[in-house]
Backbone and ligand atoms as CSV (ligand in chain L), in Angstrom:
chain,resi,resn,atom,element,x,y,z
A,1,MET,N,N,50.863,8.234,-8.887
A,1,MET,CA,C,51.803,8.412,-7.771
A,1,MET,C,C,50.895,8.992,-6.654
A,2,ALA,N,N,51.035,8.336,-5.529
A,2,ALA,CA,C,50.242,8.788,-4.249
A,2,ALA,C,C,50.968,10.110,-3.709
A,3,THR,N,N,50.321,10.943,-3.399
A,3,THR,CA,C,50.798,12.238,-2.695
A,3,THR,C,C,50.449,12.251,-1.229
A,4,ASN,N,N,51.205,12.727,-0.353
A,4,ASN,CA,C,50.967,12.893,0.994
A,4,ASN,C,C,50.365,14.278,1.277
A,5,PRO,N,N,49.310,14.491,1.662
A,5,PRO,CA,C,48.846,15.920,1.720
A,5,PRO,C,C,49.528,16.750,2.836
A,6,SER,N,N,50.223,16.061,3.742
A,6,SER,CA,C,50.885,16.832,4.706
A,6,SER,C,C,52.329,17.149,4.187
A,7,ASP,N,N,52.728,16.515,3.076
A,7,ASP,CA,C,54.075,16.895,2.501
A,7,ASP,C,C,53.968,18.200,1.739
A,8,LEU,N,N,54.403,19.265,2.438
A,8,LEU,CA,C,54.334,20.581,1.816
A,8,LEU,C,C,55.093,20.735,0.639
A,9,SER,N,N,56.281,20.027,0.519
A,9,SER,CA,C,57.127,20.203,-0.466
A,9,SER,C,C,56.610,19.879,-1.795
A,10,HIS,N,N,55.464,19.103,-1.908
A,10,HIS,CA,C,54.791,18.678,-3.165
A,10,HIS,C,C,53.994,19.845,-3.825
A,11,ARG,N,N,53.584,20.840,-3.087
A,11,ARG,CA,C,52.709,21.944,-3.595
A,11,ARG,C,C,53.769,22.819,-4.345
A,12,PRO,N,N,53.323,23.063,-5.585
A,12,PRO,CA,C,54.107,23.952,-6.325
A,12,PRO,C,C,54.660,25.333,-5.840
A,13,ILE,N,N,53.844,26.003,-5.030
A,13,ILE,CA,C,54.182,27.319,-4.490
A,13,ILE,C,C,55.137,26.986,-3.372
A,14,VAL,N,N,55.017,26.134,-2.497
A,14,VAL,CA,C,55.934,25.769,-1.448
A,14,VAL,C,C,57.356,25.203,-2.015
A,15,SER,N,N,57.180,24.332,-2.992
A,15,SER,CA,C,58.452,23.879,-3.455
A,15,SER,C,C,59.223,24.874,-4.351
A,16,GLY,N,N,58.511,25.801,-4.916
A,16,GLY,CA,C,59.109,26.999,-5.498
A,16,GLY,C,C,59.811,27.921,-4.556
A,17,LEU,N,N,59.216,28.182,-3.447
A,17,LEU,CA,C,59.792,29.125,-2.429
A,17,LEU,C,C,60.909,28.533,-1.840
A,18,ILE,N,N,60.935,27.148,-1.679
A,18,ILE,CA,C,62.120,26.611,-0.973
A,18,ILE,C,C,63.207,26.061,-1.931
A,19,GLY,N,N,62.995,26.285,-3.268
A,19,GLY,CA,C,64.023,25.977,-4.308
A,19,GLY,C,C,64.033,24.644,-4.719
A,20,ARG,N,N,62.783,23.744,-4.722
A,20,ARG,CA,C,62.812,22.394,-5.123
A,20,ARG,C,C,61.980,22.385,-6.483
A,21,CYS,N,N,62.084,21.198,-7.152
A,21,CYS,CA,C,61.576,20.881,-8.351
A,21,CYS,C,C,60.107,21.054,-8.226
A,22,PRO,N,N,59.588,21.813,-9.354
A,22,PRO,CA,C,58.089,22.027,-9.216
A,22,PRO,C,C,57.187,20.789,-9.502
A,23,ARG,N,N,57.837,19.818,-10.225
A,23,ARG,CA,C,57.049,18.569,-10.451
A,23,ARG,C,C,57.015,17.563,-9.322
A,24,CYS,N,N,58.216,17.225,-8.784
A,24,CYS,CA,C,58.183,16.308,-7.758
A,24,CYS,C,C,58.529,16.884,-6.335
A,25,GLY,N,N,58.958,18.125,-6.257
A,25,GLY,CA,C,59.232,18.739,-4.930
A,25,GLY,C,C,60.262,18.252,-4.194
A,26,LYS,N,N,61.154,17.373,-4.857
A,26,LYS,CA,C,62.434,16.765,-4.154
A,26,LYS,C,C,63.696,17.294,-4.652
A,27,GLY,N,N,63.926,17.226,-6.019
A,27,GLY,CA,C,65.099,17.632,-6.442
A,27,GLY,C,C,65.311,19.093,-6.387
A,28,ARG,N,N,66.640,19.409,-6.415
A,28,ARG,CA,C,66.977,20.929,-6.255
A,28,ARG,C,C,66.862,21.641,-7.566
A,29,LEU,N,N,66.209,22.886,-7.428
A,29,LEU,CA,C,65.970,23.718,-8.676
A,29,LEU,C,C,67.249,24.437,-9.032
A,30,PHE,N,N,68.076,24.821,-7.914
A,30,PHE,CA,C,69.132,25.764,-8.186
A,30,PHE,C,C,70.419,25.094,-8.076
A,31,GLN,N,N,71.438,25.444,-8.892
A,31,GLN,CA,C,72.778,24.876,-8.891
A,31,GLN,C,C,73.704,25.826,-8.212
A,32,GLY,N,N,73.551,27.164,-8.467
A,32,GLY,CA,C,74.254,28.243,-7.871
A,32,GLY,C,C,73.176,29.104,-7.029
A,33,PHE,N,N,73.659,30.386,-6.698
A,33,PHE,CA,C,72.611,31.166,-6.060
A,33,PHE,C,C,71.331,31.521,-6.773
A,34,LEU,N,N,71.630,31.722,-8.155
A,34,LEU,CA,C,70.416,31.954,-8.850
A,34,LEU,C,C,70.410,31.060,-10.203
A,35,LYS,N,N,71.537,30.366,-10.446
A,35,LYS,CA,C,71.670,29.613,-11.603
A,35,LYS,C,C,70.858,28.252,-11.444
A,36,LEU,N,N,70.072,27.916,-12.428
A,36,LEU,CA,C,69.223,26.790,-12.404
A,36,LEU,C,C,70.145,25.507,-12.669
A,37,ALA,N,N,69.728,24.380,-12.164
A,37,ALA,CA,C,70.301,23.124,-12.497
A,37,ALA,C,C,69.728,22.740,-13.832
A,38,PRO,N,N,70.409,21.926,-14.607
A,38,PRO,CA,C,69.888,21.524,-16.006
A,38,PRO,C,C,68.617,20.797,-15.891
A,39,ARG,N,N,68.459,19.775,-14.931
A,39,ARG,CA,C,67.288,19.012,-14.794
A,39,ARG,C,C,67.188,18.615,-13.349
A,40,CYS,N,N,65.909,18.001,-13.140
A,40,CYS,CA,C,65.745,17.658,-11.671
A,40,CYS,C,C,66.531,16.376,-11.350
A,41,GLU,N,N,67.316,16.210,-10.297
A,41,GLU,CA,C,68.111,15.200,-10.009
A,41,GLU,C,C,67.122,13.980,-9.482
A,42,SER,N,N,65.966,14.290,-9.120
A,42,SER,CA,C,65.049,13.211,-8.568
A,42,SER,C,C,64.111,12.678,-9.665
A,43,CYS,N,N,63.413,13.640,-10.345
A,43,CYS,CA,C,62.400,13.032,-11.347
A,43,CYS,C,C,62.946,13.274,-12.847
A,44,GLY,N,N,64.018,14.052,-12.974
A,44,GLY,CA,C,64.537,14.238,-14.351
A,44,GLY,C,C,63.931,15.311,-15.203
A,45,LEU,N,N,63.004,16.090,-14.603
A,45,LEU,CA,C,62.354,17.177,-15.292
A,45,LEU,C,C,63.431,18.159,-15.836
A,46,ASP,N,N,63.280,18.421,-17.123
A,46,ASP,CA,C,64.151,19.336,-17.849
A,46,ASP,C,C,63.774,20.756,-17.448
A,47,PHE,N,N,64.816,21.465,-16.782
A,47,PHE,CA,C,64.383,22.754,-16.344
A,47,PHE,C,C,64.644,23.971,-17.489
A,48,SER,N,N,64.972,23.311,-18.759
A,48,SER,CA,C,65.282,24.405,-19.758
A,48,SER,C,C,63.963,25.280,-20.109
A,49,PHE,N,N,62.682,24.798,-19.732
A,49,PHE,CA,C,61.605,25.458,-19.969
A,49,PHE,C,C,61.578,26.848,-19.196
A,50,ALA,N,N,62.140,26.766,-18.115
A,50,ALA,CA,C,62.126,27.895,-16.948
A,50,ALA,C,C,62.803,29.055,-17.453
A,51,ASP,N,N,61.984,30.131,-17.719
A,51,ASP,CA,C,62.773,31.469,-18.034
A,51,ASP,C,C,61.906,32.557,-17.194
A,52,SER,N,N,62.445,32.774,-16.124
A,52,SER,CA,C,61.716,34.038,-15.378
A,52,SER,C,C,62.365,35.301,-15.689
A,53,ALA,N,N,63.360,35.355,-16.505
A,53,ALA,CA,C,63.875,36.661,-16.996
A,53,ALA,C,C,64.120,37.557,-15.846
A,54,ASP,N,N,63.668,38.829,-15.894
A,54,ASP,CA,C,63.921,39.757,-14.948
A,54,ASP,C,C,62.709,39.901,-14.028
A,55,GLY,N,N,61.702,38.968,-14.135
A,55,GLY,CA,C,60.456,38.975,-13.330
A,55,GLY,C,C,60.853,38.992,-11.765
A,56,PRO,N,N,61.780,38.054,-11.242
A,56,PRO,CA,C,62.032,38.037,-9.740
A,56,PRO,C,C,62.630,39.515,-9.423
A,57,ALA,N,N,63.481,40.016,-10.181
A,57,ALA,CA,C,64.092,41.312,-9.804
A,57,ALA,C,C,63.092,42.390,-9.680
A,58,VAL,N,N,62.126,42.389,-10.570
A,58,VAL,CA,C,61.180,43.392,-10.470
A,58,VAL,C,C,60.282,43.327,-9.166
A,59,PHE,N,N,59.933,42.184,-8.824
A,59,PHE,CA,C,59.188,42.016,-7.591
A,59,PHE,C,C,60.109,42.484,-6.408
A,60,VAL,N,N,61.322,41.903,-6.461
A,60,VAL,CA,C,62.288,42.331,-5.198
A,60,VAL,C,C,62.353,43.757,-5.248
A,61,ILE,N,N,62.571,44.457,-6.396
A,61,ILE,CA,C,62.839,45.938,-6.334
A,61,ILE,C,C,61.584,46.549,-5.684
A,62,PHE,N,N,60.366,46.318,-6.124
A,62,PHE,CA,C,59.147,46.916,-5.460
A,62,PHE,C,C,59.209,46.645,-4.049
A,63,ILE,N,N,59.361,45.373,-3.676
A,63,ILE,CA,C,59.240,45.057,-2.225
A,63,ILE,C,C,60.329,45.742,-1.422
A,64,SER,N,N,61.617,45.615,-1.877
A,64,SER,CA,C,62.696,46.144,-1.169
A,64,SER,C,C,62.595,47.738,-1.213
A,65,GLY,N,N,62.363,48.328,-2.227
A,65,GLY,CA,C,62.178,49.770,-2.298
A,65,GLY,C,C,61.091,50.304,-1.350
A,66,PHE,N,N,59.906,49.609,-1.243
A,66,PHE,CA,C,58.908,49.995,-0.385
A,66,PHE,C,C,59.324,49.941,1.040
A,67,ILE,N,N,60.122,48.816,1.391
A,67,ILE,CA,C,60.536,48.702,2.808
A,67,ILE,C,C,61.530,49.682,3.144
A,68,VAL,N,N,62.494,49.742,2.282
A,68,VAL,CA,C,63.760,50.681,2.659
A,68,VAL,C,C,63.356,52.048,2.575
A,69,ALA,N,N,62.613,52.505,1.594
A,69,ALA,CA,C,62.359,53.910,1.404
A,69,ALA,C,C,61.292,54.371,2.482
A,70,GLY,N,N,60.344,53.495,2.790
A,70,GLY,CA,C,59.411,53.737,3.868
A,70,GLY,C,C,59.996,53.886,5.158
A,71,SER,N,N,60.891,52.873,5.399
A,71,SER,CA,C,61.669,52.944,6.795
A,71,SER,C,C,62.455,54.201,6.904
A,72,ALA,N,N,63.251,54.445,5.840
A,72,ALA,CA,C,64.071,55.747,5.896
A,72,ALA,C,C,63.390,56.973,6.085
A,73,LEU,N,N,62.146,57.055,5.367
A,73,LEU,CA,C,61.307,58.259,5.598
A,73,LEU,C,C,60.796,58.274,7.067
A,74,ALA,N,N,60.287,57.201,7.514
A,74,ALA,CA,C,59.680,57.223,8.981
A,74,ALA,C,C,60.770,57.477,9.925
A,75,VAL,N,N,62.061,56.909,9.774
A,75,VAL,CA,C,63.050,57.171,10.785
A,75,VAL,C,C,63.505,58.695,10.669
A,76,GLU,N,N,63.560,59.239,9.437
A,76,GLU,CA,C,63.899,60.673,9.343
A,76,GLU,C,C,62.816,61.593,9.977
A,77,MET,N,N,61.513,61.209,9.782
A,77,MET,CA,C,60.606,62.124,10.225
A,77,MET,C,C,60.457,62.000,11.709
A,78,LEU,N,N,60.636,60.757,12.361
A,78,LEU,CA,C,60.443,60.597,13.812
A,78,LEU,C,C,61.636,60.927,14.604
A,79,TYR,N,N,62.860,60.816,14.033
A,79,TYR,CA,C,64.064,60.922,14.791
A,79,TYR,C,C,65.060,61.987,14.292
A,80,ALA,N,N,64.882,62.252,12.932
A,80,ALA,CA,C,65.800,63.191,12.312
A,80,ALA,C,C,67.361,62.879,12.671
A,81,PRO,N,N,67.774,61.655,12.485
A,81,PRO,CA,C,69.123,61.284,12.944
A,81,PRO,C,C,70.228,61.866,11.986
A,82,PRO,N,N,71.629,61.877,12.439
A,82,PRO,CA,C,72.562,62.241,11.466
A,82,PRO,C,C,72.603,61.304,10.304
A,83,TYR,N,N,73.228,61.708,9.236
A,83,TYR,CA,C,73.214,60.970,8.017
A,83,TYR,C,C,73.956,59.694,8.102
A,84,TRP,N,N,75.061,59.583,8.941
A,84,TRP,CA,C,75.743,58.309,9.114
A,84,TRP,C,C,74.811,57.373,9.701
A,85,VAL,N,N,73.807,57.660,10.471
A,85,VAL,CA,C,72.954,56.672,10.946
A,85,VAL,C,C,71.990,55.934,9.751
A,86,HIS,N,N,71.721,56.996,8.915
A,86,HIS,CA,C,70.963,56.363,7.671
A,86,HIS,C,C,71.751,55.491,6.915
A,87,ALA,N,N,73.085,55.826,6.650
A,87,ALA,CA,C,74.024,54.945,5.956
A,87,ALA,C,C,74.251,53.647,6.607
A,88,LEU,N,N,74.242,53.604,7.986
A,88,LEU,CA,C,74.390,52.562,8.715
A,88,LEU,C,C,73.315,51.588,8.738
A,89,LEU,N,N,72.062,52.191,8.677
A,89,LEU,CA,C,70.840,51.323,8.740
A,89,LEU,C,C,70.512,50.789,7.414
A,90,TRP,N,N,70.507,51.592,6.426
A,90,TRP,CA,C,69.881,51.337,5.046
A,90,TRP,C,C,70.833,50.458,4.155
A,91,GLY,N,N,72.037,50.600,4.342
A,91,GLY,CA,C,72.878,49.880,3.498
A,91,GLY,C,C,72.740,48.363,3.654
A,92,PRO,N,N,72.819,47.842,4.980
A,92,PRO,CA,C,72.522,46.462,5.184
A,92,PRO,C,C,71.181,46.032,4.964
A,93,LEU,N,N,70.139,46.875,5.164
A,93,LEU,CA,C,68.749,46.588,4.837
A,93,LEU,C,C,68.511,46.424,3.293
A,94,ILE,N,N,69.192,47.293,2.556
A,94,ILE,CA,C,69.075,47.112,1.170
A,94,ILE,C,C,69.601,45.766,0.691
A,95,LEU,N,N,70.732,45.314,1.319
A,95,LEU,CA,C,71.338,44.042,0.911
A,95,LEU,C,C,70.433,42.948,1.376
A,96,ILE,N,N,69.893,43.112,2.534
A,96,ILE,CA,C,69.021,41.932,2.982
A,96,ILE,C,C,67.739,41.723,2.216
A,97,THR,N,N,67.048,42.811,2.079
A,97,THR,CA,C,65.779,42.890,1.407
A,97,THR,C,C,65.919,42.685,-0.162
A,98,GLY,N,N,67.057,42.983,-0.650
A,98,GLY,CA,C,67.366,42.855,-2.000
A,98,GLY,C,C,67.778,41.404,-2.387
A,99,LEU,N,N,68.757,40.866,-1.779
A,99,LEU,CA,C,69.297,39.568,-2.031
A,99,LEU,C,C,68.460,38.499,-1.483
A,100,GLY,N,N,68.011,38.682,-0.178
A,100,GLY,CA,C,67.198,37.526,0.426
A,100,GLY,C,C,66.005,36.919,-0.339
A,101,PRO,N,N,65.037,37.834,-0.755
A,101,PRO,CA,C,63.938,37.145,-1.502
A,101,PRO,C,C,64.261,36.803,-2.867
A,102,LEU,N,N,65.399,37.130,-3.539
A,102,LEU,CA,C,65.470,36.796,-4.969
A,102,LEU,C,C,65.346,35.422,-5.340
A,103,ARG,N,N,66.020,34.457,-4.553
A,103,ARG,CA,C,65.948,33.173,-4.927
A,103,ARG,C,C,64.533,32.389,-4.627
A,104,PRO,N,N,63.921,32.686,-3.538
A,104,PRO,CA,C,62.596,32.300,-3.240
A,104,PRO,C,C,61.640,32.735,-4.368
A,105,ILE,N,N,61.735,34.041,-4.805
A,105,ILE,CA,C,60.819,34.547,-5.670
A,105,ILE,C,C,61.044,33.950,-7.085
A,106,LYS,N,N,62.454,33.732,-7.486
A,106,LYS,CA,C,62.648,33.118,-8.760
A,106,LYS,C,C,62.065,31.724,-8.813
A,107,GLY,N,N,62.293,30.866,-7.612
A,107,GLY,CA,C,61.731,29.690,-7.602
A,107,GLY,C,C,60.298,29.627,-7.701
A,108,LEU,N,N,59.597,30.594,-7.062
A,108,LEU,CA,C,58.093,30.637,-7.074
A,108,LEU,C,C,57.636,31.040,-8.492
A,109,LEU,N,N,58.286,31.879,-9.079
A,109,LEU,CA,C,57.884,32.217,-10.491
A,109,LEU,C,C,58.055,31.019,-11.521
A,110,ILE,N,N,59.141,30.221,-11.271
A,110,ILE,CA,C,59.366,29.009,-12.100
A,110,ILE,C,C,58.272,27.888,-11.665
A,111,ALA,N,N,57.938,27.762,-10.517
A,111,ALA,CA,C,57.004,26.894,-10.056
A,111,ALA,C,C,55.614,27.263,-10.609
A,112,LEU,N,N,55.214,28.530,-10.628
A,112,LEU,CA,C,54.038,28.896,-11.251
A,112,LEU,C,C,54.019,28.742,-12.788
A,113,GLN,N,N,55.121,29.008,-13.324
A,113,GLN,CA,C,55.225,28.842,-14.712
A,113,GLN,C,C,55.011,27.423,-15.014
A,114,TYR,N,N,55.609,26.385,-14.326
A,114,TYR,CA,C,55.378,25.071,-14.624
A,114,TYR,C,C,53.987,24.685,-14.388
A,115,HIS,N,N,53.471,25.042,-13.222
A,115,HIS,CA,C,52.079,24.848,-12.843
A,115,HIS,C,C,51.070,25.130,-13.920
A,116,HIS,N,N,51.215,26.364,-14.354
A,116,HIS,CA,C,50.168,26.958,-15.374
A,116,HIS,C,C,50.575,26.556,-16.767
A,117,GLN,N,N,51.827,26.023,-16.958
A,117,GLN,CA,C,52.358,25.651,-18.262
A,117,GLN,C,C,52.442,26.858,-19.214
A,118,ALA,N,N,53.020,27.940,-18.640
A,118,ALA,CA,C,53.131,29.197,-19.246
A,118,ALA,C,C,54.388,29.110,-20.156
A,119,ALA,N,N,54.264,29.508,-21.415
A,119,ALA,CA,C,55.323,29.512,-22.349
A,119,ALA,C,C,55.107,30.646,-23.342
A,120,GLU,N,N,55.980,30.921,-24.303
A,120,GLU,CA,C,55.837,31.910,-25.346
A,120,GLU,C,C,54.614,31.523,-26.206
A,121,GLY,N,N,53.919,32.455,-26.634
A,121,GLY,CA,C,52.708,32.235,-27.477
A,121,GLY,C,C,53.163,31.450,-28.779
A,122,ARG,N,N,52.343,30.567,-29.180
A,122,ARG,CA,C,52.603,29.832,-30.458
A,122,ARG,C,C,51.229,29.883,-31.367
A,123,LEU,N,N,51.473,29.897,-32.516
A,123,LEU,CA,C,50.218,29.648,-33.445
A,123,LEU,C,C,49.851,28.324,-33.498
A,124,SER,N,N,48.539,28.016,-33.733
A,124,SER,CA,C,48.109,26.704,-33.572
A,124,SER,C,C,48.785,25.685,-34.628
A,125,GLY,N,N,49.315,26.281,-35.724
A,125,GLY,CA,C,49.817,25.277,-36.756
A,125,GLY,C,C,51.217,25.055,-36.488
A,126,ASP,N,N,51.919,25.652,-35.386
A,126,ASP,CA,C,53.314,25.337,-35.158
A,126,ASP,C,C,53.425,23.984,-34.508
A,127,ALA,N,N,54.605,23.424,-34.584
A,127,ALA,CA,C,54.833,22.152,-33.952
A,127,ALA,C,C,54.968,22.344,-32.480
A,128,PRO,N,N,54.478,21.440,-31.800
A,128,PRO,CA,C,54.442,21.523,-30.201
A,128,PRO,C,C,55.834,21.642,-29.642
L,1,ZN,ZN,ZN,61.646,16.778,-9.916
């Protein structure tokens, strides 16, 4: 199959970030917000191999916590605003930084899992 180098969707990392199939870069990876489709609608790749577990949440917690806690500390140190300002600022920011990256990061981890053929460890005598 010929690949067009300018077609960014065929790169596993890009296709993962935009929620496309890691093999063909065309079919949708997600059925719901975070629920995976059973298989690729374009190339038929079975997505049952994909198990990112709580990996995406861990990355999102670290990123979101760094941004929100850092911003809250900086604003408090610089302006010492009343508490309702903090509540007004950080509530929405927690939602944005928490929910926003979940899907791209889950797609990215699944694309990387597919690309590197990562799976649970098996003994060499096991059936493939
Ligand atoms: Zn596909």
